[in-house]
DRENTORKOL-3810 file (N, C-alpha, C; in nm, 4 decimals):
REM DRENTORKOL-3810
@n.u->22.5183; n.v->6.9366; n.w->-10.4410; ca.u->22.6111; ca.v->6.8418; ca.w->-10.3808; c.u->22.5378; c.v->6.7122; c.w->-10.3461
@n.u->22.4161; n.v->6.7249; n.w->-10.2924; ca.u->22.3393; ca.v->6.6053; ca.w->-10.2583; c.u->22.3159; c.v->6.5210; c.w->-10.3825
@n.u->22.2797; n.v->6.5869; n.w->-10.4926; ca.u->22.2557; ca.v->6.5154; ca.w->-10.6177; c.u->22.3813; c.v->6.4410; c.w->-10.6625
@n.u->22.4965; n.v->6.5074; n.w->-10.6536; ca.u->22.6220; ca.v->6.4436; ca.w->-10.6942; c.u->22.6542; c.v->6.3237; c.w->-10.6065
@n.u->22.6309; n.v->6.3375; n.w->-10.4761; ca.u->22.6584; ca.v->6.2256; ca.w->-10.3849; c.u->22.5650; c.v->6.1084; c.w->-10.4136
@n.u->22.4361; n.v->6.1376; n.w->-10.4387; ca.u->22.3411; ca.v->6.0308; ca.w->-10.4690; c.u->22.3756; c.v->5.9615; c.w->-10.5995
@n.u->22.4171; n.v->6.0410; n.w->-10.7003; ca.u->22.4557; ca.v->5.9814; ca.w->-10.8277; c.u->22.5757; c.v->5.8894; c.w->-10.8113
@n.u->22.6753; n.v->5.9319; n.w->-10.7332; ca.u->22.7931; ca.v->5.8476; ca.w->-10.7150; c.u->22.7592; c.v->5.7235; c.w->-10.6335
@n.u->22.6663; n.v->5.7375; n.w->-10.5381; ca.u->22.6257; ca.v->5.6218; ca.w->-10.4582; c.u->22.5485; c.v->5.5228; c.w->-10.5436
@n.u->22.4620; n.v->5.5732; n.w->-10.6337; ca.u->22.3834; ca.v->5.4825; ca.w->-10.7171; c.u->22.4698; c.v->5.4155; c.w->-10.8235
@n.u->22.5837; n.v->5.4751; n.w->-10.8544; ca.u->22.6741; ca.v->5.4151; ca.w->-10.9521; c.u->22.7466; c.v->5.2946; c.w->-10.8941
@n.u->22.7546; n.v->5.2884; n.w->-10.7616; ca.u->22.8212; ca.v->5.1757; ca.w->-10.6969; c.u->22.7316; c.v->5.0527; c.w->-10.7052
@n.u->22.7920; n.v->4.9351; n.w->-10.6983; ca.u->22.7152; ca.v->4.8109; ca.w->-10.7026; c.u->22.6328; c.v->4.7902; c.w->-10.5771
@n.u->22.6727; n.v->4.8509; n.w->-10.4677; ca.u->22.6084; ca.v->4.8313; ca.w->-10.3377; c.u->22.5642; c.v->4.9678; c.w->-10.2854
@n.u->22.4782; n.v->4.9681; n.w->-10.1862; ca.u->22.4349; ca.v->5.0943; ca.w->-10.1261; c.u->22.5480; c.v->5.1602; c.w->-10.0486
@n.u->22.6439; n.v->5.0821; n.w->-10.0049; ca.u->22.7540; ca.v->5.1324; ca.w->-9.9242; c.u->22.8841; c.v->5.1078; c.w->-9.9986
@n.u->22.9635; n.v->5.2122; n.w->-10.0135; ca.u->23.0909; ca.v->5.1989; ca.w->-10.0831; c.u->23.1891; c.v->5.1291; c.w->-9.9895
@n.u->23.2492; n.v->5.0229; n.w->-10.0374; ca.u->23.3448; ca.v->4.9469; ca.w->-9.9570; c.u->23.4862; c.v->4.9876; c.w->-9.9966
@n.u->23.5710; n.v->5.0090; n.w->-9.8984; ca.u->23.7109; ca.v->5.0396; ca.w->-9.9233; c.u->23.7940; c.v->4.9189; c.w->-9.8834
@n.u->23.8917; n.v->4.8841; n.w->-9.9651; ca.u->23.9779; ca.v->4.7715; ca.w->-9.9309; c.u->24.0629; c.v->4.8024; c.w->-9.8094
@n.u->24.1005; n.v->4.9272; n.w->-9.7950; ca.u->24.1800; ca.v->4.9723; ca.w->-9.6817; c.u->24.0967; c.v->5.0732; c.w->-9.6039
@n.u->24.0828; n.v->5.0525; n.w->-9.4735; ca.u->24.0002; ca.v->5.1403; ca.w->-9.3908; c.u->24.0436; c.v->5.2857; c.w->-9.4022
@n.u->24.1730; n.v->5.3104; n.w->-9.4116; ca.u->24.2230; ca.v->5.4476; ca.w->-9.4152; c.u->24.1981; c.v->5.5154; c.w->-9.5495
@n.u->24.1639; n.v->5.4396; n.w->-9.6518; ca.u->24.1327; ca.v->5.5002; ca.w->-9.7812; c.u->24.0117; c.v->5.5916; c.w->-9.7682
@n.u->23.9168; n.v->5.5536; n.w->-9.6832; ca.u->23.7993; ca.v->5.6385; ca.w->-9.6636; c.u->23.8378; c.v->5.7707; c.w->-9.5986
@n.u->23.9443; n.v->5.7720; n.w->-9.5191; ca.u->23.9906; ca.v->5.8967; ca.w->-9.4565; c.u->24.0404; c.v->5.9947; c.w->-9.5622
@n.u->24.1087; n.v->5.9425; n.w->-9.6631; ca.u->24.1603; ca.v->6.0273; ca.w->-9.7712; c.u->24.0428; c.v->6.0867; c.w->-9.8483
@n.u->23.9462; n.v->6.0017; n.w->-9.8817; ca.u->23.8286; ca.v->6.0484; ca.w->-9.9544; c.u->23.7543; c.v->6.1536; c.w->-9.8723
@n.u->23.7396; n.v->6.1293; n.w->-9.7420; ca.u->23.6713; ca.v->6.2238; ca.w->-9.6546; c.u->23.7438; c.v->6.3582; c.w->-9.6489
@n.u->23.8756; n.v->6.3557; n.w->-9.6423; ca.u->23.9517; ca.v->6.4804; ca.w->-9.6370; c.u->23.9359; c.v->6.5593; c.w->-9.7673
@n.u->23.9400; n.v->6.4904; n.w->-9.8788; ca.u->23.9209; ca.v->6.5574; ca.w->-10.0085; c.u->23.7804; c.v->6.6175; c.w->-10.0130
@n.u->23.6797; n.v->6.5396; n.w->-9.9718; ca.u->23.5409; ca.v->6.5860; ca.w->-9.9746; c.u->23.5213; c.v->6.7060; c.w->-9.8821
@n.u->23.5695; n.v->6.6960; n.w->-9.7580; ca.u->23.5464; ca.v->6.8012; ca.w->-9.6584; c.u->23.6179; c.v->6.9311; c.w->-9.6932
@n.u->23.7231; n.v->6.9254; n.w->-9.7733; ca.u->23.7957; ca.v->7.0455; ca.w->-9.8108; c.u->23.7563; c.v->7.0976; c.w->-9.9493
@n.u->23.6611; n.v->7.0318; n.w->-10.0129; ca.u->23.6129; ca.v->7.0741; ca.w->-10.1436; c.u->23.5354; c.v->7.2057; c.w->-10.1317
@n.u->23.5630; n.v->7.2985; n.w->-10.2216; ca.u->23.5009; ca.v->7.4315; ca.w->-10.2183; c.u->23.3480; c.v->7.4223; c.w->-10.2237
@n.u->23.2949; n.v->7.3386; n.w->-10.3121; ca.u->23.1498; ca.v->7.3248; ca.w->-10.3265; c.u->23.0864; c.v->7.2680; c.w->-10.2006
@n.u->23.1517; n.v->7.1703; n.w->-10.1397; ca.u->23.1008; ca.v->7.1106; ca.w->-10.0162; c.u->23.0982; c.v->7.2151; c.w->-9.9062
@n.u->23.2059; n.v->7.2880; n.w->-9.8912; ca.u->23.2131; ca.v->7.3914; ca.w->-9.7866; c.u->23.1043; c.v->7.4965; c.w->-9.8060
@n.u->23.0817; n.v->7.5368; n.w->-9.9310; ca.u->22.9750; ca.v->7.6338; ca.w->-9.9587; c.u->22.8392; c.v->7.5755; c.w->-9.9217
@n.u->22.8161; n.v->7.4484; n.w->-9.9569; ca.u->22.6893; ca.v->7.3815; ca.w->-9.9254; c.u->22.6666; c.v->7.3716; c.w->-9.7746
@n.u->22.7748; n.v->7.3555; n.w->-9.6992; ca.u->22.7651; ca.v->7.3451; ca.w->-9.5534; c.u->22.7600; c.v->7.4811; c.w->-9.4845
@n.u->22.7769; n.v->7.5879; n.w->-9.5627; ca.u->22.7704; ca.v->7.7223; ca.w->-9.5060; c.u->22.8989; c.v->7.7665; c.w->-9.4388
@n.u->23.0105; n.v->7.7050; n.w->-9.4751; ca.u->23.1399; ca.v->7.7465; ca.w->-9.4202; c.u->23.1846; c.v->7.8702; c.w->-9.4989
@n.u->23.1946; n.v->7.9827; n.w->-9.4317; ca.u->23.2334; ca.v->8.1072; ca.w->-9.4980; c.u->23.3819; c.v->8.1047; c.w->-9.5317
@n.u->23.4133; n.v->8.1425; n.w->-9.6541; ca.u->23.5507; ca.v->8.1402; ca.w->-9.7041; c.u->23.6428; c.v->8.2186; c.w->-9.6097
@n.u->23.7534; n.v->8.1550; n.w->-9.5717; ca.u->23.8537; ca.v->8.2190; ca.w->-9.4871; c.u->23.8292; c.v->8.2050; c.w->-9.3372
@n.u->23.7126; n.v->8.1506; n.w->-9.2977; ca.u->23.6847; ca.v->8.1387; ca.w->-9.1534; c.u->23.7405; c.v->8.0108; c.w->-9.0932
@n.u->23.7545; n.v->7.9088; n.w->-9.1747; ca.u->23.8034; ca.v->7.7794; ca.w->-9.1272; c.u->23.9135; c.v->7.7333; c.w->-9.2203
@n.u->24.0228; n.v->7.6900; n.w->-9.1623; ca.u->24.1332; ca.v->7.6383; ca.w->-9.2435; c.u->24.0999; c.v->7.5009; c.w->-9.2985
@n.u->24.2021; n.v->7.4307; n.w->-9.3384; ca.u->24.1836; ca.v->7.2966; ca.w->-9.3924; c.u->24.1213; c.v->7.2055; c.w->-9.2874
@n.u->24.0223; n.v->7.1257; n.w->-9.3308; ca.u->23.9604; ca.v->7.0286; ca.w->-9.2405; c.u->24.0579; c.v->6.9140; c.w->-9.2216
@n.u->24.0774; n.v->6.8749; n.w->-9.0966; ca.u->24.1672; ca.v->6.7647; ca.w->-9.0629; c.u->24.0915; c.v->6.6686; c.w->-8.9737
@n.u->24.0929; n.v->6.5408; n.w->-9.0083; ca.u->24.0273; ca.v->6.4389; ca.w->-8.9268; c.u->24.1003; c.v->6.4283; c.w->-8.7935
@n.u->24.0243; n.v->6.4236; n.w->-8.6842; ca.u->24.0809; ca.v->6.4119; ca.w->-8.5489; c.u->24.1875; c.v->6.5181; c.w->-8.5250
@n.u->24.1507; n.v->6.6420; n.w->-8.5407; ca.u->24.2437; ca.v->6.7530; ca.w->-8.5244; c.u->24.2751; c.v->6.7742; c.w->-8.3758
@n.u->24.3902; n.v->6.7279; n.w->-8.3331; ca.u->24.4305; ca.v->6.7382; ca.w->-8.1936; c.u->24.4962; c.v->6.8728; c.w->-8.1620
@n.u->24.5076; n.v->6.9605; n.w->-8.2618; ca.u->24.5655; ca.v->7.0931; ca.w->-8.2396; c.u->24.4628; c.v->7.1937; c.w->-8.1884
@n.u->24.3355; n.v->7.1546; n.w->-8.1855; ca.u->24.2309; ca.v->7.2444; ca.w->-8.1360; c.u->24.2479; c.v->7.2562; c.w->-7.9842
@n.u->24.2648; n.v->7.3800; n.w->-7.9386; ca.u->24.2868; ca.v->7.4054; ca.w->-7.7968; c.u->24.1523; c.v->7.4233; c.w->-7.7268
@n.u->24.1174; n.v->7.3304; n.w->-7.6391; ca.u->23.9934; ca.v->7.3417; ca.w->-7.5649; c.u->24.0105; c.v->7.2762; c.w->-7.4285
@n.u->23.9184; n.v->7.3074; n.w->-7.3405; ca.u->23.9177; ca.v->7.2470; ca.w->-7.2078; c.u->23.7865; c.v->7.1719; c.w->-7.1928
@n.u->23.7945; n.v->7.0448; n.w->-7.1646; ca.u->23.6742; ca.v->6.9645; ca.w->-7.1421; c.u->23.6406; c.v->6.9711; c.w->-6.9944
@n.u->23.5234; n.v->7.0255; n.w->-6.9639; ca.u->23.4870; ca.v->7.0377; ca.w->-6.8236; c.u->23.3491; c.v->6.9803; c.w->-6.7922
@n.u->23.3012; n.v->6.8900; n.w->-6.8766; ca.u->23.1740; ca.v->6.8235; ca.w->-6.8507; c.u->23.2041; c.v->6.7056; c.w->-6.7586
@n.u->23.1578; n.v->6.7160; n.w->-6.6357; ca.u->23.1895; ca.v->6.6123; ca.w->-6.5375; c.u->23.0910; c.v->6.4965; c.w->-6.5428
@n.u->22.9654; n.v->6.5233; n.w->-6.5719; ca.u->22.8666; ca.v->6.4172; ca.w->-6.5794; c.u->22.7502; c.v->6.4614; c.w->-6.6661
@n.u->22.7003; n.v->6.3684; n.w->-6.7461; ca.u->22.5826; ca.v->6.3952; ca.w->-6.8282; c.u->22.4620; c.v->6.3157; c.w->-6.7800
@n.u->22.4777; n.v->6.2470; n.w->-6.6686; ca.u->22.3719; ca.v->6.1595; ca.w->-6.6178; c.u->22.2402; c.v->6.2347; c.w->-6.6009
@n.u->22.2411; n.v->6.3505; n.w->-6.5379; ca.u->22.1168; ca.v->6.4250; ca.w->-6.5144; c.u->22.0500; c.v->6.4671; c.w->-6.6451
@n.u->22.1306; n.v->6.5017; n.w->-6.7456; ca.u->22.0734; ca.v->6.5375; ca.w->-6.8757; c.u->21.9978; c.v->6.4187; c.w->-6.9351
@n.u->22.0602; n.v->6.3023; n.w->-6.9310; ca.u->21.9975; ca.v->6.1822; ca.w->-6.9868; c.u->21.8712; c.v->6.1458; c.w->-6.9098
@n.u->21.8767; n.v->6.1513; n.w->-6.7774; ca.u->21.7596; ca.v->6.1179; ca.w->-6.6970; c.u->21.6447; c.v->6.2153; c.w->-6.7238
@n.u->21.6748; n.v->6.3431; n.w->-6.7354; ca.u->21.5715; ca.v->6.4440; ca.w->-6.7628; c.u->21.5052; c.v->6.4175; c.w->-6.8975
@n.u->21.5840; n.v->6.3915; n.w->-6.9996; ca.u->21.5289; ca.v->6.3651; ca.w->-7.1323; c.u->21.4448; c.v->6.2374; c.w->-7.1326
@n.u->21.4895; n.v->6.1354; n.w->-7.0613; ca.u->21.4131; ca.v->6.0109; ca.w->-7.0558; c.u->21.2819; c.v->6.0302; c.w->-6.9809
@n.u->21.2835; n.v->6.1083; n.w->-6.8740; ca.u->21.1595; ca.v->6.1365; ca.w->-6.8004; c.u->21.0582; c.v->6.2088; c.w->-6.8881
@n.u->21.1082; n.v->6.2863; n.w->-6.9837; ca.u->21.0204; ca.v->6.3581; ca.w->-7.0759; c.u->20.9739; c.v->6.2696; c.w->-7.1911
@n.u->21.0182; n.v->6.1445; n.w->-7.1937; ca.u->20.9729; ca.v->6.0498; ca.w->-7.2957; c.u->21.0612; c.v->6.0361; c.w->-7.4171
@n.u->21.1756; n.v->6.1039; n.w->-7.4180; ca.u->21.2664; ca.v->6.0892; ca.w->-7.5316; c.u->21.3327; c.v->5.9521; c.w->-7.5283
@n.u->21.3462; n.v->5.8937; n.w->-7.6470; ca.u->21.4126; ca.v->5.7644; ca.w->-7.6578; c.u->21.5604; c.v->5.7845; c.w->-7.6870
@n.u->21.6407; n.v->5.6864; n.w->-7.6490; ca.u->21.7844; ca.v->5.6926; ca.w->-7.6767; c.u->21.8339; c.v->5.5557; c.w->-7.7209
@n.u->21.9245; n.v->5.5584; n.w->-7.8159; ca.u->21.9953; ca.v->5.4385; ca.w->-7.8596; c.u->22.1418; c.v->5.4614; c.w->-7.8283
@n.u->22.1973; n.v->5.3744; n.w->-7.7486; ca.u->22.3398; ca.v->5.3791; ca.w->-7.7168; c.u->22.3989; c.v->5.2496; c.w->-7.7709
@n.u->22.5072; n.v->5.2613; n.w->-7.8430; ca.u->22.5687; ca.v->5.1399; ca.w->-7.8980; c.u->22.7196; c.v->5.1455; c.w->-7.8832
@n.u->22.7788; n.v->5.0281; n.w->-7.8817; ca.u->22.9241; ca.v->5.0152; ca.w->-7.8700; c.u->22.9719; c.v->4.9033; c.w->-7.9601
@n.u->23.0847; n.v->4.9258; n.w->-8.0255; ca.u->23.1504; ca.v->4.8161; ca.w->-8.0948; c.u->23.2101; c.v->4.7239; c.w->-7.9894
@n.u->23.1935; n.v->4.5944; n.w->-8.0055; ca.u->23.2455; ca.v->4.5037; ca.w->-7.9018; c.u->23.3966; c.v->4.4834; c.w->-7.9120
@n.u->23.4606; n.v->4.5449; n.w->-8.0121; ca.u->23.6069; ca.v->4.5422; ca.w->-8.0241; c.u->23.6659; c.v->4.6816; c.w->-8.0037
@n.u->23.5930; n.v->4.7681; n.w->-7.9339; ca.u->23.6374; ca.v->4.9052; ca.w->-7.9093; c.u->23.7357; c.v->4.9068; c.w->-7.7932
@n.u->23.8608; n.v->4.9387; n.w->-7.8224; ca.u->23.9632; ca.v->4.9440; ca.w->-7.7172; c.u->23.9744; c.v->5.0824; c.w->-7.6547
@n.u->23.9137; n.v->5.1855; n.w->-7.7168; ca.u->23.9206; ca.v->5.3201; ca.w->-7.6622; c.u->23.8126; c.v->5.3438; c.w->-7.5571
@n.u->23.6906; n.v->5.3024; n.w->-7.5858; ca.u->23.5795; ca.v->5.3101; ca.w->-7.4903; c.u->23.5146; c.v->5.1722; c.w->-7.4889
@n.u->23.5686; n.v->5.0802; n.w->-7.4110; ca.u->23.5167; ca.v->4.9427; ca.w->-7.4101; c.u->23.3694; c.v->4.9375; c.w->-7.3695
@n.u->23.2988; n.v->4.8405; n.w->-7.4253; ca.u->23.1562; ca.v->4.8292; ca.w->-7.3966; c.u->23.1299; c.v->4.8054; c.w->-7.2483
@n.u->23.2268; n.v->4.7515; n.w->-7.1761; ca.u->23.2084; ca.v->4.7319; ca.w->-7.0320; c.u->23.1976; c.v->4.8659; c.w->-6.9594
@n.u->23.2705; n.v->4.9671; n.w->-7.0078; ca.u->23.2607; ca.v->5.1009; ca.w->-6.9502; c.u->23.1256; c.v->5.1641; c.w->-6.9791
@n.u->23.0749; n.v->5.1441; n.w->-7.1002; ca.u->22.9429; ca.v->5.1965; ca.w->-7.1360; c.u->22.8352; c.v->5.1302; c.w->-7.0514
@n.u->22.8494; n.v->4.9994; n.w->-7.0295; ca.u->22.7528; ca.v->4.9279; ca.w->-6.9448; c.u->22.7569; c.v->4.9807; c.w->-6.8019
@n.u->22.8751; n.v->5.0112; n.w->-6.7510; ca.u->22.8869; ca.v->5.0659; ca.w->-6.6152; c.u->22.8186; c.v->5.2017; c.w->-6.6070
@n.u->22.8334; n.v->5.2842; n.w->-6.7108; ca.u->22.7686; ca.v->5.4150; ca.w->-6.7144; c.u->22.6163; c.v->5.3990; c.w->-6.7139
@n.u->22.5659; n.v->5.3039; n.w->-6.7932; ca.u->22.4210; ca.v->5.2805; ca.w->-6.7974; c.u->22.3715; c.v->5.2312; c.w->-6.6612
@n.u->22.4479; n.v->5.1436; n.w->-6.5957; ca.u->22.4087; ca.v->5.0970; ca.w->-6.4615; c.u->22.3967; c.v->5.2148; c.w->-6.3651
@n.u->22.4815; n.v->5.3153; n.w->-6.3820; ca.u->22.4790; ca.v->5.4335; ca.w->-6.2965; c.u->22.3475; c.v->5.5105; c.w->-6.3106
@n.u->22.2801; n.v->5.4969; n.w->-6.4254; ca.u->22.1502; ca.v->5.5608; ca.w->-6.4454; c.u->22.0418; c.v->5.4958; c.w->-6.3585
@n.u->22.0694; n.v->5.3750; n.w->-6.3110; ca.u->21.9791; ca.v->5.3026; ca.w->-6.2211; c.u->21.8408; c.v->5.2814; c.w->-6.2842
@n.u->21.8390; n.v->5.2328; n.w->-6.4059; ca.u->21.7152; ca.v->5.2068; ca.w->-6.4784; c.u->21.6768; c.v->5.0596; c.w->-6.4667
@n.u->21.5499; n.v->5.0337; n.w->-6.4718; ca.u->21.5058; ca.v->4.8941; ca.w->-6.4681; c.u->21.5214; c.v->4.8330; c.w->-6.6073
@n.u->21.5592; n.v->4.7061; n.w->-6.6101; ca.u->21.5763; ca.v->4.6327; ca.w->-6.7356; c.u->21.4394; c.v->4.5824; c.w->-6.7795
@n.u->21.4015; n.v->4.6143; n.w->-6.9020; ca.u->21.2728; ca.v->4.5719; ca.w->-6.9561; c.u->21.2896; c.v->4.4427; c.w->-7.0357
@n.u->21.3935; n.v->4.4368; n.w->-7.1162; ca.u->21.4202; ca.v->4.3210; ca.w->-7.2009; c.u->21.5687; c.v->4.2899; c.w->-7.1891
@n.u->21.6011; n.v->4.1771; n.w->-7.1255; ca.u->21.7408; ca.v->4.1463; ca.w->-7.0968; c.u->21.8147; c.v->4.0997; c.w->-7.2217
@n.u->21.9431; n.v->4.0744; n.w->-7.2074; ca.u->22.0326; ca.v->4.0447; ca.w->-7.3195; c.u->21.9746; c.v->3.9426; c.w->-7.4152
@n.u->21.9807; n.v->3.9791; n.w->-7.5411; ca.u->21.9414; ca.v->3.8889; ca.w->-7.6483; c.u->22.0143; c.v->3.9311; c.w->-7.7750
@n.u->22.0331; n.v->3.8412; n.w->-7.8686; ca.u->22.1007; ca.v->3.8789; ca.w->-7.9932; c.u->22.0089; c.v->3.9635; c.w->-8.0813
@n.u->22.0687; n.v->4.0489; n.w->-8.1625; ca.u->21.9936; ca.v->4.1164; ca.w->-8.2685; c.u->22.0603; c.v->4.0785; c.w->-8.4002
@n.u->21.9824; n.v->4.0786; n.w->-8.5074; ca.u->22.0271; ca.v->4.0221; ca.w->-8.6339; c.u->22.0248; c.v->4.1243; c.w->-8.7472
@n.u->22.1172; n.v->4.1072; n.w->-8.8392; ca.u->22.1189; ca.v->4.1819; ca.w->-8.9652; c.u->22.1572; c.v->4.0817; c.w->-9.0734
@n.u->22.0824; n.v->4.0793; n.w->-9.1791; ca.u->22.1052; ca.v->3.9857; ca.w->-9.2909; c.u->22.1113; c.v->3.8407; c.w->-9.2422
@n.u->22.0287; n.v->3.8064; n.w->-9.1454; ca.u->22.0206; ca.v->3.6694; ca.w->-9.0964; c.u->22.1351; c.v->3.6255; c.w->-9.0062
@n.u->22.2257; n.v->3.7164; n.w->-8.9737; ca.u->22.3405; ca.v->3.6848; ca.w->-8.8886; c.u->22.3326; c.v->3.7642; c.w->-8.7587
@n.u->22.3881; n.v->3.7081; n.w->-8.6514; ca.u->22.3953; ca.v->3.7826; ca.w->-8.5258; c.u->22.4847; c.v->3.9038; c.w->-8.5496
@n.u->22.4306; n.v->4.0239; n.w->-8.5254; ca.u->22.5045; ca.v->4.1478; ca.w->-8.5480; c.u->22.5497; c.v->4.2102; c.w->-8.4166
@n.u->22.5046; n.v->4.1540; n.w->-8.3054; ca.u->22.5400; ca.v->4.2052; ca.w->-8.1734; c.u->22.4381; c.v->4.1598; c.w->-8.0716
@n.u->22.4418; n.v->4.2240; n.w->-7.9563; ca.u->22.3484; ca.v->4.1902; ca.w->-7.8490; c.u->22.2860; c.v->4.3187; c.w->-7.7975
@n.u->22.1646; n.v->4.3082; n.w->-7.7468; ca.u->22.0913; ca.v->4.4275; ca.w->-7.7058; c.u->22.0196; c.v->4.4057; c.w->-7.5736
@n.u->21.9914; n.v->4.5167; n.w->-7.5090; ca.u->21.9198; ca.v->4.5178; ca.w->-7.3817; c.u->21.8367; c.v->4.6461; c.w->-7.3784
@n.u->21.7127; n.v->4.6374; n.w->-7.3297; ca.u->21.6239; ca.v->4.7533; ca.w->-7.3221; c.u->21.6013; c.v->4.7922; c.w->-7.1768
@n.u->21.5915; n.v->4.9224; n.w->-7.1544; ca.u->21.5738; ca.v->4.9763; ca.w->-7.0200; c.u->21.4539; c.v->5.0702; c.w->-7.0147
@n.u->21.4007; n.v->5.0879; n.w->-6.8949; ca.u->21.3027; ca.v->5.1918; ca.w->-6.8602; c.u->21.1948; c.v->5.2134; c.w->-6.9649
@n.u->21.1038; n.v->5.1196; n.w->-6.9736; ca.u->20.9911; ca.v->5.1309; ca.w->-7.0678; c.u->21.0370; c.v->5.1500; c.w->-7.2121
@n.u->21.1474; n.v->5.0879; n.w->-7.2458; ca.u->21.2054; ca.v->5.0936; ca.w->-7.3813; c.u->21.2478; c.v->5.2336; c.w->-7.4248
@n.u->21.2669; n.v->5.3256; n.w->-7.3295; ca.u->21.3178; ca.v->5.4585; ca.w->-7.3643; c.u->21.4671; c.v->5.4545; c.w->-7.3935
@n.u->21.5356; n.v->5.3536; n.w->-7.3430; ca.u->21.6789; ca.v->5.3409; ca.w->-7.3662; c.u->21.7077; c.v->5.2007; c.w->-7.4178
@n.u->21.7710; n.v->5.1950; n.w->-7.5322; ca.u->21.8158; ca.v->5.0685; ca.w->-7.5901; c.u->21.9678; c.v->5.0727; c.w->-7.5939
@n.u->22.0307; n.v->4.9674; n.w->-7.5445; ca.u->22.1756; ca.v->4.9552; ca.w->-7.5559; c.u->22.2036; c.v->4.8359; c.w->-7.6460
@n.u->22.2941; n.v->4.8548; n.w->-7.7413; ca.u->22.3281; ca.v->4.7471; ca.w->-7.8335; c.u->22.4787; c.v->4.7414; c.w->-7.8536
@n.u->22.5292; n.v->4.6208; n.w->-7.8650; ca.u->22.6676; ca.v->4.6040; ca.w->-7.9075; c.u->22.6648; c.v->4.5728; c.w->-8.0568
@n.u->22.7735; n.v->4.6059; n.w->-8.1241; ca.u->22.7877; ca.v->4.5747; ca.w->-8.2658; c.u->22.9050; c.v->4.4783; c.w->-8.2772
@n.u->22.8730; n.v->4.3572; n.w->-8.3137; ca.u->22.9707; ca.v->4.2491; ca.w->-8.3179; c.u->23.0817; c.v->4.2764; c.w->-8.4193
@n.u->23.2056; n.v->4.2728; n.w->-8.3711; ca.u->23.3213; ca.v->4.2895; ca.w->-8.4580; c.u->23.3563; c.v->4.4336; c.w->-8.4911
@n.u->23.2884; n.v->4.5297; n.w->-8.4294; ca.u->23.3130; ca.v->4.6711; ca.w->-8.4605; c.u->23.4065; c.v->4.7342; c.w->-8.3582
@n.u->23.4866; n.v->4.8277; n.w->-8.4055; ca.u->23.5767; ca.v->4.9026; ca.w->-8.3190; c.u->23.5112; c.v->5.0300; c.w->-8.2685
@n.u->23.5939; n.v->5.1293; n.w->-8.2332; ca.u->23.5480; ca.v->5.2520; ca.w->-8.1686; c.u->23.4438; c.v->5.3290; c.w->-8.2501
@n.u->23.4629; n.v->5.3381; n.w->-8.3782; ca.u->23.3652; ca.v->5.4042; ca.w->-8.4641; c.u->23.2889; c.v->5.2946; c.w->-8.5379
@n.u->23.1918; n.v->5.2385; n.w->-8.4685; ca.u->23.1214; ca.v->5.1184; ca.w->-8.5160; c.u->23.0716; c.v->5.1282; c.w->-8.6603
@n.u->23.0093; n.v->5.2395; n.w->-8.7032; ca.u->22.9622; ca.v->5.2448; ca.w->-8.8423; c.u->23.0744; c.v->5.2381; c.w->-8.9452
@n.u->23.1942; n.v->5.2745; n.w->-8.9051; ca.u->23.3078; ca.v->5.2665; ca.w->-8.9962; c.u->23.3481; c.v->5.1208; c.w->-9.0185
@n.u->23.3365; n.v->5.0405; n.w->-8.9143; ca.u->23.3745; ca.v->4.8993; ca.w->-8.9225; c.u->23.2613; c.v->4.8118; c.w->-8.9765
@n.u->23.1392; n.v->4.8427; n.w->-8.9357; ca.u->23.0229; ca.v->4.7609; ca.w->-8.9714; c.u->22.9095; c.v->4.8507; c.w->-9.0215
@n.u->22.9277; n.v->4.9124; n.w->-9.1397; ca.u->22.8283; ca.v->5.0093; ca.w->-9.1875; c.u->22.6896; c.v->4.9499; c.w->-9.2118
@n.u->22.6828; n.v->4.8331; n.w->-9.2714; ca.u->22.5525; ca.v->4.7732; ca.w->-9.3021; c.u->22.4769; c.v->4.7397; c.w->-9.1741
@n.u->22.5478; n.v->4.6821; n.w->-9.0786; ca.u->22.4844; ca.v->4.6445; ca.w->-8.9525; c.u->22.4371; c.v->4.7681; c.w->-8.8760
@n.u->22.5211; n.v->4.8721; n.w->-8.8730; ca.u->22.4839; ca.v->4.9945; ca.w->-8.8008; c.u->22.3669; c.v->5.0659; c.w->-8.8682
@n.u->22.3647; n.v->5.0658; n.w->-8.9999; ca.u->22.2525; ca.v->5.1252; ca.w->-9.0702; c.u->22.1237; c.v->5.0499; c.w->-9.0385
@n.u->22.1294; n.v->4.9180; n.w->-9.0390; ca.u->22.0137; ca.v->4.8353; ca.w->-9.0047; c.u->21.9685; c.v->4.8625; c.w->-8.8607
@n.u->22.0640; n.v->4.8690; n.w->-8.7679; ca.u->22.0336; ca.v->4.8959; ca.w->-8.6274; c.u->21.9624; c.v->5.0297; c.w->-8.6129
@n.u->22.0183; n.v->5.1337; n.w->-8.6729; ca.u->21.9609; ca.v->5.2672; ca.w->-8.6598; c.u->21.8247; c.v->5.2766; c.w->-8.7269
@n.u->21.8115; n.v->5.2184; n.w->-8.8456; ca.u->21.6842; ca.v->5.2240; ca.w->-8.9186; c.u->21.5731; c.v->5.1573; c.w->-8.8376
@n.u->21.6038; n.v->5.0439; n.w->-8.7773; ca.u->21.5024; ca.v->4.9755; ca.w->-8.6968; c.u->21.4682; c.v->5.0556; c.w->-8.5721
@n.u->21.5686; n.v->5.1151; n.w->-8.5087; ca.u->21.5434; ca.v->5.1934; ca.w->-8.3885; c.u->21.4613; c.v->5.3182; c.w->-8.4216
@n.u->21.4991; n.v->5.3909; n.w->-8.5257; ca.u->21.4322; ca.v->5.5160; ca.w->-8.5598; c.u->21.2861; c.v->5.4901; c.w->-8.5991
@n.u->21.2590; n.v->5.3737; n.w->-8.6583; ca.u->21.1211; ca.v->5.3409; ca.w->-8.6985; c.u->21.0398; c.v->5.2831; c.w->-8.5835
@n.u->21.1056; n.v->5.2644; n.w->-8.4685; ca.u->21.0339; ca.v->5.2133; ca.w->-8.3515; c.u->21.0300; c.v->5.0628; c.w->-8.3418
@n.u->21.0950; n.v->4.9950; n.w->-8.4350; ca.u->21.1001; ca.v->4.8485; ca.w->-8.4311; c.u->21.2074; c.v->4.8037; c.w->-8.3311
@n.u->21.1913; n.v->4.6860; n.w->-8.2789; ca.u->21.2919; ca.v->4.6347; ca.w->-8.1856; c.u->21.4116; c.v->4.5828; c.w->-8.2625
@n.u->21.5242; n.v->4.5847; n.w->-8.1965; ca.u->21.6444; ca.v->4.5272; ca.w->-8.2574; c.u->21.6378; c.v->4.3776; c.w->-8.2446
END
């Protein structure tokens, strides 16, 4: 499956397949996720899971996680790095709410607001906290699922963060 995906990606003119309609990618994803070969590759045992549905609201569960602050603080004290990002056009979880959550962590600011760039253009703004263990970045023009709206910028952001480079 990996080989097939790489072959189809290399056949495209760009590294990232662009869809004229955002929802077209949802159709492709549903076809891919329900493909027998894909399910076998992912280890989904036949008959254990029905059809994959994007944003399946029929799943009955109870969310009882009241706060993750202590988890984040513990991991940061152990030296783990974190990248938190928000699309600046996210109406479901606005970046102002994410900033309020980060303020609740009570971390010192190491590097205050500055733009970060992708392909020579401002791709968003970033701020570093607590000895650079936490980086917060906005993605300019992106909605709730930032990589869906701005795939090239998000890939650049993540690649630089994972390699230890600054945004």
